C-alpha positions, 0 to 999 in steps of 0.5 A: 667763819670767825675763829677765836683763839684763847691765849693765856700765859705759857700756852702751848705753841703747837696747840695754837699755831698748828690749827692757825696754820691750817685755817690761815691757809683758807683766808676766804673762809676763816678770820682768826682773832686772838683773845685773852682775858684782858687783851694785850700781849701774852707770852707763850711757852717759848717766850713769844708775845702775841697781841690779843683782844679782850675776851669780852669782845668775842661774845657774839662774833666767834663761831669757832672757839679754840682753847689750847692745852699745855702747862699754861692751862694748869694755872688757868683751871682755877681762874674763876673769872676766865672760866666764867667768861668762857661759859658766857661765850658758850652760852651766847653762842648756843643762844644765838644758834638757837635763835637762828634756828627758831627764826628759820622754822 
């Protein structure tokens, strides 16, 4: 399964790397990709940089989408572009699942 992890400036380290640690141990089952709105380096709350892909690339690939919490979310809740992109990913995921279900029946 493809796991997408959304990162943004000042994301909470444990909220991301707790689940990534668990899923990362199951390499035969999960592939993890980090995304951010524009791609590139994103710094967490401990000033550690992580390389990300552009969020638009997650549209059809991601089967599990992790959005961490933390103080960094306070700025992002008003980021209309980011929220719209998350909604689009959700819509595409639901649409893909509905189409899969429909084609099976």
